[in-house]
N, C-alpha and C positions, 0 to 999 in steps of 0.2 A: 707304845708311844704312837696316838694315832697324828698324824698330820696340822691335824686339826687341833687339837689339846696345847703345845707347843707356841702356835699363834692366839690360842685366849694368852695363854702367862705373857707372853710380849705384848697383849694387847691389854690385858690388868695392868700388866708392870710400867707401861706406857702413857696411863691413864692416872698411875701411882706417882708418877715422874713431874706430869701435867700436874696436880692436887695439890703434891708437894711445893711446885714453883708459885701455883693461884692462890693460897688459902693465906697461907704470907702477906699477902699484899693484903689480901679481904678484910684481916684483920688488923688491921693499918700500918703494915709494916716490920712489923715485928716479924721474925722470924722466930719458930718452935729451936728444940734444941731434938739434936739429931740421938735417938739412940748408939749406943756403939752397936748393936748387932745394927742397926739401920747401917747408918756410917761403914762399917765391916761390907755387909751385904751389894754398896752399893761403888763401893771402890771396885772389890772383885769382878762385878758385870763390866763400869770402865776396862778391865786391866783383859777382860776377852780380846776382843778387837783385834791388842798390837802383839795376843801372844796364844792363840787360841793356834790358829798352824804351826806351830810347834811345839808347844805346850797342853798337854792333853790330861793331865792329870793334876786333881783337885792340889795334891800334895806341893808342886808348884805354885800352886796362888797360894795356899797360908803358910808356906813360905818368904813366901816376897810380904804379907802382912804382918807378915811375925802372929801367930798364931799356931793356935793347931790343927790338923788339918776335922780332925773331930772336931773343932767348934768351929768351923765353918762351916763347915755340912747342915750341922745344927742350926746355927744364924741364920745360909740362906734358903734353906726348908722349911724354916718357919718363914720366915720374910717373902718369901717367894710362893711353896707349893712346891718346889723343883731346886732338887740336889744340885751341883756342882756338875758334876757328871751331866747331866741332862744340861745344860744351858753348856755345856763344852759340846756336845753331843748335837743339840738344836743348829750351834753354830759352827760348826762347817757342818752338818744339814744341808744350811742357810747359803751359806757358800760355796758346794760342791753344786745344790741347783742352780746358782746363780750361774756359775762356771757350764754348769750342763747345758742350761738358754742361752747364751751370749758370746761363748766359744764356740769354732771348731777341733778344740785341743780333746784327746783323747782320752779314753777313759785313765790309762795307766799313768799320759801327763797331767792329766785334772788330782788323780790321789798323791803325786810326786808333789805337787803345789799344795798340796790339806798336808803336807812331810809325810805322808806314810811312803815307806819303803816296799809295800809289796800290795801292787793295786788291789790283787785279788780279796788281803783283804782293806779294803777300803769298801770292794761293794759287795762280799757281807755286812759289813758294819750297813751301809748304805739301805741294802734288801730288808735287812732285819728292823731298820728305822721307818721305814718309805714302804715296806710291802713292795716294791718292785727293784730291777734292776738299775746301776744308771744310765744305762742304753735305753730300759723300758721308759725311765726317765723324761725323757733327751727324744724317743720315739714320739711319746706318746703327747709334749710339750711343742713338739713342730706339727703334728698331723691338725 
């Protein structure tokens, strides 16, 4: 996954939200009913900021939404183009980047803040998804 792909997906989804708010007003205040799959996707994405630091498995979100993990994967992928796991990873990476930019916490401390007991695992996860280590990212931002 490149850094641009999550940004494009986030922008696309923000545009969808704005259109979802504006369109009913244009249509005379009549709000169009949401599809069940859209409602599930919206609820999943609203849950992410609240739980993502300590709940990284889609099965948790599926259970909270009272649906199967397979169905959660299906509807989120259909509605956003990304799987729940990809959304979870994007949320973790955004928070990690924010902490690397705005704090003096060590990578080990940041990993702990993000719910990782093994900071080496967190560093591998970060590098796999950004093509640089957390320290390389921090040094790039600071220079």
